[in-house]
C-alpha positions as CSV (number, residue, x, y, z in Angstrom):
1,M,0.0,0.0,0.0
2,Q,1.2,3.5,-0.7
3,Q,1.7,6.5,1.5
4,Y,0.0,9.9,1.3
5,D,1.7,12.4,-1.0
6,T,2.6,14.9,1.8
7,Y,2.8,14.9,5.5
8,K,3.0,17.5,8.2
9,S,3.9,17.7,11.8
10,S,0.9,17.0,14.0
11,G,2.2,19.4,16.7
12,V,2.0,16.5,19.1
13,K,5.2,14.6,19.9
14,W,3.6,11.2,20.4
15,L,1.6,11.4,17.1
16,G,4.5,12.6,15.0
17,E,3.8,13.3,11.4
18,I,0.3,12.9,9.9
19,P,-1.1,13.4,6.3
20,S,-1.1,17.0,5.5
21,H,-4.9,17.3,5.1
22,W,-5.7,15.5,8.4
23,E,-6.3,17.5,11.6
24,V,-6.0,16.9,15.3
25,I,-8.6,18.0,17.8
26,K,-8.8,17.8,21.6
27,S,-11.4,15.1,22.5
28,K,-13.3,17.6,24.6
29,Y,-14.3,19.3,21.4
30,L,-15.3,16.0,19.8
31,W,-17.2,14.3,22.6
32,K,-19.7,15.5,25.3
33,E,-20.3,13.4,28.4
34,S,-23.9,12.1,28.8
35,F,-25.4,11.8,32.2
36,S,-28.8,10.2,31.2
37,I,-29.8,7.5,33.6
38,S,-32.4,4.7,33.5
39,E,-35.6,5.3,35.4
40,N,-36.4,1.6,35.9
41,G,-33.3,-0.4,34.8
42,N,-35.2,-2.4,32.3
43,E,-33.0,-1.7,29.3
44,E,-30.4,-4.2,28.0
45,L,-27.4,-4.4,30.3
46,L,-24.1,-3.8,28.4
47,S,-20.6,-4.7,29.5
48,V,-17.3,-3.0,28.6
49,S,-14.5,-5.4,27.7
50,Q,-10.9,-4.5,26.9
51,Y,-11.0,-7.3,24.3
52,D,-14.5,-7.1,22.8
53,G,-15.5,-3.5,23.4
54,I,-19.2,-3.0,24.2
55,T,-21.3,-6.1,24.2
56,P,-24.5,-7.4,25.9
57,A,-23.7,-8.5,29.4
58,K,-23.5,-12.3,29.9
59,G,-25.6,-13.9,32.7
60,D,-27.8,-10.8,33.3
61,S,-30.0,-12.3,36.0
62,R,-31.5,-9.0,37.1
63,S,-31.3,-10.1,40.7
64,E,-31.0,-6.5,41.8
65,S,-32.4,-3.2,40.4
66,L,-30.4,-1.5,37.7
67,E,-32.3,1.8,38.2
68,G,-29.8,4.7,37.9
69,Y,-27.5,2.9,35.5
70,K,-26.3,5.1,32.6
71,I,-28.2,5.0,29.3
72,V,-26.1,4.2,26.2
73,S,-27.3,4.7,22.6
74,E,-25.8,3.3,19.5
75,N,-22.6,5.1,18.5
76,D,-22.0,6.4,22.0
77,L,-18.4,6.0,23.4
78,V,-18.3,4.1,26.7
79,I,-15.2,4.2,28.9
80,N,-14.4,2.2,32.0
81,I,-12.3,4.9,33.7
82,M,-10.3,2.2,35.6
83,L,-9.3,0.2,32.5
84,A,-9.1,2.9,29.7
85,W,-5.4,2.5,29.5
86,M,-5.9,-1.3,29.0
87,G,-8.5,-0.9,26.2
88,G,-11.6,-1.0,28.5
89,L,-13.6,1.3,26.2
90,G,-15.4,1.3,22.9
91,V,-18.1,2.7,20.7
92,S,-21.4,0.8,21.2
93,K,-23.4,-0.9,18.5
94,Y,-26.2,-1.3,21.0
95,D,-28.8,0.7,22.9
96,G,-28.8,-0.2,26.6
97,I,-27.4,0.7,30.0
98,V,-24.0,0.5,31.7
99,S,-22.6,0.8,35.2
100,P,-22.8,4.3,36.8
101,A,-19.1,4.0,37.3
102,Y,-18.5,4.2,33.5
103,C,-18.4,7.4,31.4
104,V,-20.7,7.8,28.4
105,Y,-19.9,10.2,25.6
106,K,-21.9,11.5,22.6
107,L,-20.3,12.8,19.4
108,T,-20.6,16.6,18.8
109,K,-19.0,16.7,15.4
110,D,-19.6,14.9,12.1
111,S,-17.2,12.0,12.5
112,N,-17.5,8.2,12.0
113,P,-17.7,6.7,15.5
114,K,-16.4,3.4,14.2
115,Y,-13.2,5.1,13.0
116,L,-12.7,6.6,16.4
117,H,-13.3,3.1,18.0
118,Y,-10.5,1.7,15.9
119,L,-8.3,4.7,16.7
120,Y,-8.7,4.6,20.4
121,K,-7.9,0.9,20.6
122,T,-4.4,1.3,19.1
123,P,-1.4,0.9,21.4
124,L,-0.5,4.5,20.6
125,Y,-3.7,5.8,22.2
126,L,-3.8,3.3,25.0
127,A,-0.3,4.6,26.0
128,E,-1.7,8.1,25.9
129,F,-4.7,7.2,28.0
130,A,-2.2,5.7,30.5
131,R,-0.4,9.0,30.6
132,H,-3.6,10.9,31.3
133,S,-4.7,8.5,34.0
134,S,-4.1,9.4,37.7
135,G,-3.4,7.1,40.6
136,V,-0.5,5.8,42.7
137,I,-0.3,2.4,41.1
138,P,-1.7,1.0,37.8
139,S,-4.4,-0.9,39.5
140,R,-5.7,2.4,40.9
141,W,-5.3,4.5,37.7
142,R,-8.4,6.4,36.6
143,M,-8.9,8.5,33.4
144,Y,-11.6,11.0,34.2
145,T,-13.5,13.2,31.7
146,D,-11.2,16.2,32.0
147,D,-8.2,13.9,31.4
148,F,-9.8,12.3,28.3
149,G,-10.8,15.7,27.0
150,Q,-7.1,16.7,26.8
151,V,-6.2,13.7,24.6
152,V,-6.1,14.8,20.9
153,S,-8.0,12.8,18.4
154,L,-6.6,12.3,14.9
155,L,-9.2,13.1,12.2
156,P,-9.1,12.5,8.5
157,P,-11.9,14.1,6.4
158,R,-15.3,12.3,7.0
159,K,-15.1,10.7,3.5
160,E,-11.8,9.1,4.4
161,Q,-13.0,8.0,7.8
162,D,-15.9,6.2,6.1
163,A,-13.5,4.6,3.6
164,I,-11.1,3.6,6.4
165,V,-13.9,1.9,8.4
166,G,-15.1,0.0,5.3
167,Y,-11.6,-1.2,4.6
168,L,-10.9,-2.2,8.1
169,D,-14.2,-3.9,8.6
170,E,-13.6,-6.1,5.6
171,K,-10.0,-6.9,6.5
172,M,-10.8,-7.6,10.2
173,A,-13.7,-9.9,9.2
174,K,-11.4,-12.0,7.0
175,I,-8.7,-12.2,9.8
176,D,-11.4,-12.9,12.4
177,A,-12.7,-15.7,10.2
178,A,-9.2,-17.2,10.0
179,I,-8.8,-16.9,13.8
180,A,-12.1,-18.6,14.3
181,Q,-11.0,-21.5,12.1
182,Q,-7.8,-21.8,14.1
183,Q,-9.8,-21.7,17.3
184,K,-12.0,-24.5,16.0
185,M,-8.9,-26.6,15.4
186,I,-7.9,-26.0,19.0
187,D,-11.3,-27.1,20.2
188,L,-11.1,-30.2,18.1
189,L,-7.6,-31.0,19.4
190,N,-8.7,-30.5,23.0
191,E,-11.8,-32.7,22.4
192,R,-9.6,-35.4,20.9
193,K,-7.2,-35.2,23.8
194,Q,-10.0,-35.6,26.4
195,I,-11.5,-38.5,24.5
196,I,-8.1,-40.3,24.5
197,I,-7.6,-39.6,28.2
198,N,-11.2,-40.6,29.3
199,R,-10.9,-43.8,27.3
200,A,-7.5,-44.6,28.9
201,V,-8.6,-44.0,32.6
202,T,-12.0,-45.8,32.3
203,K,-11.3,-48.6,29.8
204,G,-7.5,-49.1,29.9
205,L,-5.2,-49.4,26.9
206,N,-5.9,-53.0,25.8
207,P,-8.9,-52.9,23.3
208,N,-9.2,-56.7,23.6
209,A,-9.4,-56.8,27.4
210,K,-12.4,-58.7,28.9
211,M,-14.8,-56.3,30.4
212,K,-17.3,-56.3,33.3
213,D,-20.0,-53.9,34.5
214,S,-18.6,-51.5,37.0
215,G,-22.0,-50.8,38.5
216,V,-21.4,-47.1,38.2
217,E,-23.3,-45.3,35.4
218,W,-20.7,-42.7,34.4
219,I,-18.0,-45.4,34.2
220,G,-19.8,-48.2,32.4
221,E,-17.7,-51.3,31.8
222,V,-14.2,-51.7,33.0
223,P,-11.5,-54.4,32.5
224,E,-12.0,-57.5,34.6
225,G,-9.0,-57.0,36.7
226,W,-10.0,-53.5,37.8
227,E,-11.7,-52.4,41.0
228,V,-14.1,-49.5,41.6
229,R,-13.4,-47.4,44.6
230,K,-14.9,-44.2,46.2
231,L,-12.4,-41.3,46.0
232,K,-12.3,-41.2,49.9
233,H,-10.7,-44.7,49.8
234,I,-8.0,-43.5,47.4
235,A,-7.2,-40.1,48.9
236,K,-8.0,-37.7,51.6
237,L,-9.6,-34.4,50.5
238,Q,-9.2,-31.1,52.3
239,S,-10.5,-27.7,51.5
240,G,-7.9,-24.9,51.4
241,D,-9.6,-22.9,54.2
242,T,-9.0,-25.9,56.6
243,I,-5.3,-26.2,55.9
244,S,-2.9,-24.2,58.1
245,S,-0.3,-22.0,56.4
246,D,3.3,-21.0,56.9
247,N,4.3,-17.3,56.5
248,S,7.3,-16.0,54.6
249,T,8.8,-12.6,54.0
250,E,8.6,-13.2,50.3
251,A,5.4,-12.9,48.3
252,G,6.3,-15.5,45.8
253,Y,4.0,-18.4,46.5
254,P,1.4,-19.2,43.8
255,V,-2.2,-19.1,44.9
256,F,-4.7,-21.7,43.5
257,G,-8.5,-21.1,43.8
258,G,-11.5,-22.6,42.2
259,N,-10.5,-21.7,38.7
260,G,-6.8,-22.5,39.0
261,F,-3.8,-20.1,39.4
262,R,-4.9,-16.7,40.6
263,G,-1.7,-14.8,41.8
264,Y,0.9,-14.8,44.5
265,T,1.0,-14.5,48.3
266,N,3.5,-14.6,51.1
267,R,2.0,-17.8,52.6
268,Y,1.9,-21.4,51.6
269,T,-0.3,-24.3,52.6
270,N,1.4,-27.2,50.8
271,D,4.8,-28.2,49.6
272,G,5.0,-31.0,47.0
273,D,3.1,-32.3,44.0
274,Y,-0.7,-32.3,44.3
275,V,-3.9,-32.5,42.4
276,L,-6.4,-29.7,43.2
277,I,-10.1,-29.6,42.6
278,G,-12.0,-26.3,42.1
279,R,-14.7,-26.3,44.8
280,Q,-16.3,-23.0,43.8
281,G,-16.4,-20.6,40.9
282,A,-17.2,-20.5,37.2
283,L,-15.0,-23.6,36.5
284,C,-16.3,-25.5,39.5
285,G,-14.9,-29.1,39.4
286,N,-11.9,-28.1,37.3
287,V,-8.8,-30.1,38.0
288,N,-5.4,-28.4,38.3
289,Y,-1.9,-29.5,39.2
290,A,0.3,-27.7,41.8
291,H,4.0,-28.2,42.4
292,G,6.3,-27.1,45.1
293,Q,5.2,-24.6,47.7
294,F,1.8,-23.1,47.0
295,F,-1.3,-21.6,48.8
296,A,-4.6,-23.3,48.4
297,S,-7.5,-20.9,48.8
298,E,-10.9,-21.8,50.3
299,H,-12.2,-22.4,46.8
300,A,-9.8,-25.2,46.1
301,V,-9.7,-28.8,47.4
302,V,-6.3,-30.5,47.8
303,V,-6.2,-34.2,47.1
304,Y,-3.8,-36.2,49.4
305,P,-3.4,-39.8,48.1
306,Y,-3.1,-42.6,50.8
307,N,-0.6,-44.4,48.6
308,K,2.0,-43.0,46.3
309,E,-0.3,-42.5,43.3
310,N,0.8,-41.3,39.9
311,L,-0.3,-37.6,39.8
312,V,-1.3,-37.7,36.1
313,W,-3.4,-40.8,36.5
314,L,-5.1,-39.4,39.6
315,G,-5.8,-36.0,38.2
316,E,-7.1,-37.3,34.9
317,V,-9.4,-39.9,36.3
318,I,-10.9,-37.3,38.6
319,R,-11.3,-34.9,35.6
320,A,-13.1,-37.7,33.6
321,S,-16.0,-37.8,36.1
322,N,-17.0,-34.2,35.1
323,L,-17.4,-33.0,38.7
324,N,-19.1,-29.8,37.5
325,Q,-22.4,-31.8,37.1
326,Y,-22.5,-32.2,40.9
327,S,-22.4,-28.5,41.7
328,Q,-25.1,-27.5,44.2
329,S,-25.9,-23.9,43.4
330,A,-26.7,-22.1,40.1
331,A,-25.9,-18.6,41.3
332,Q,-22.5,-19.5,42.8
333,P,-21.6,-23.1,41.7
334,G,-20.1,-25.1,44.5
335,L,-19.0,-28.6,45.4
336,A,-19.1,-30.1,48.9
337,V,-16.1,-32.2,49.9
338,S,-18.5,-34.7,51.4
339,L,-20.1,-35.2,48.0
340,I,-16.8,-35.4,46.0
341,Q,-15.2,-38.0,48.2
342,N,-18.1,-40.4,47.8
343,I,-17.9,-40.5,44.0
344,Y,-16.8,-43.9,42.6
345,Y,-13.8,-44.2,40.3
346,P,-12.2,-47.0,38.2
347,Y,-9.1,-48.3,40.0
348,P,-6.7,-50.4,37.9
349,P,-3.7,-52.3,39.4
350,K,-0.7,-50.0,40.2
351,E,1.4,-51.2,37.3
352,E,-1.4,-50.4,34.9
353,R,-2.0,-47.0,36.5
354,E,1.6,-46.2,35.7
355,V,1.4,-47.4,32.1
356,I,-1.9,-45.4,31.6
357,A,-0.3,-42.3,33.0
358,A,2.7,-42.6,30.7
359,C,0.4,-43.0,27.7
360,I,-1.6,-40.0,28.7
361,E,1.5,-37.8,29.1
362,K,2.7,-38.9,25.7
363,N,-0.5,-38.1,24.0
364,I,-1.0,-34.8,25.9
365,N,2.5,-33.6,25.0
366,K,1.9,-34.5,21.3
367,I,-1.5,-32.8,21.1
368,N,-0.4,-29.8,23.3
369,G,2.5,-29.3,20.8
370,A,0.0,-29.1,18.0
371,I,-2.1,-26.7,20.0
372,D,0.9,-24.5,20.7
373,I,1.6,-24.2,17.0
374,V,-2.0,-23.2,16.3
375,N,-1.9,-20.7,19.2
376,R,1.2,-19.1,17.6
377,Q,-0.7,-18.8,14.4
378,I,-3.6,-17.0,16.2
379,S,-1.1,-14.7,17.9
380,L,0.4,-13.8,14.5
381,L,-3.0,-13.1,13.1
382,Q,-3.9,-10.9,16.0
383,E,-0.7,-9.0,15.7
384,R,-1.4,-8.6,12.0
385,K,-4.8,-7.1,12.8
386,Q,-3.2,-4.6,15.1
387,I,-0.6,-3.6,12.6
388,I,-3.1,-3.0,9.9
389,I,-5.4,-0.9,12.1
390,N,-2.5,1.1,13.5
391,E,-1.1,1.9,10.0
392,V,-4.4,2.9,8.5
393,V,-6.0,5.0,11.3
394,T,-2.8,7.0,11.9
395,G,-2.2,7.7,8.2
396,K,1.0,5.6,7.7
397,V,-0.6,4.1,4.6
398,K,-3.2,5.4,2.2
399,I,-6.3,3.5,1.2
400,V,-8.3,6.2,-0.8
401,N,-7.4,8.6,-3.5
402,N,-7.9,12.3,-2.7
């Protein structure tokens, strides 16, 4: 793609040179904050994501009144003042309402809102939003209306804005379609991986083995030489909030909760290699592995085998039972230790457990390698998207004839 014929200084150091017929304008002259609020909270609830922009909120149960939430109209700009510097903003395609903590802005000039959406999501602008945010540490940064108003917006003529949006929409749709195909491949690989694992831990590796009824619905038939045991006869289970912790001066111990790793702390509850079960949270029943010194939160259950069990076999046979189906609350999914420990599991002889674990690891490593390759392809496509957007909305390349 070609560049514009002539460029000029934007007068703004961080913007550098821009096409000579483009202009810059402070955002306070482009947007006006809206303070309209909902009288009854019945409008569609919208969320603000740093990844997806403005979208309908998921899981809107309306358990509490949304009266007083801010009204959003199509083409309004919504900014999460706490996450503006991380991309927590966007132009809405929907009418609805958002949290009173967000800022809502309406255009005051003839500009294409979708162009500005693309512009404000570039790394160049996110860095500028960070510079205009106030707070002691990043987690406390806020970009208020007066701060946003001082950020200059780069504006081509309206005709070019429309052309840029049309070009980018077409390009992004093609790249997003390619990413969706790659993601579908990952889903298929993960599905294949789980089928292999579930088959190994419930049926063994010998397709010609004589089978018997396990007496347990989720397990079905098992090889004749296998037992079926309750989990409490294989291991002791203990919720993280019942495990004493040791303190340290260093905040370097990983914390595991219901959904897996969630940060670091200066305490640890365990030291060694363990299987953990998510007791509460969106991924209730999820199985994780922890190694070394770590802290198990009240939302995690640590599994302590009575005998020296292979960690991979133990974790994957527990995962195969799909513990999420036993959660006891829809609002806040949760698993009781007393329930988990009474679930029956297939229990092969020790030598067979070791062979099954080795087979699982081999297959997991092979499939995970393929998944890593696909993930790298997705990352390259996402980087390509950002490069195209950045070059076009900042005038580095020309897509229309003057």
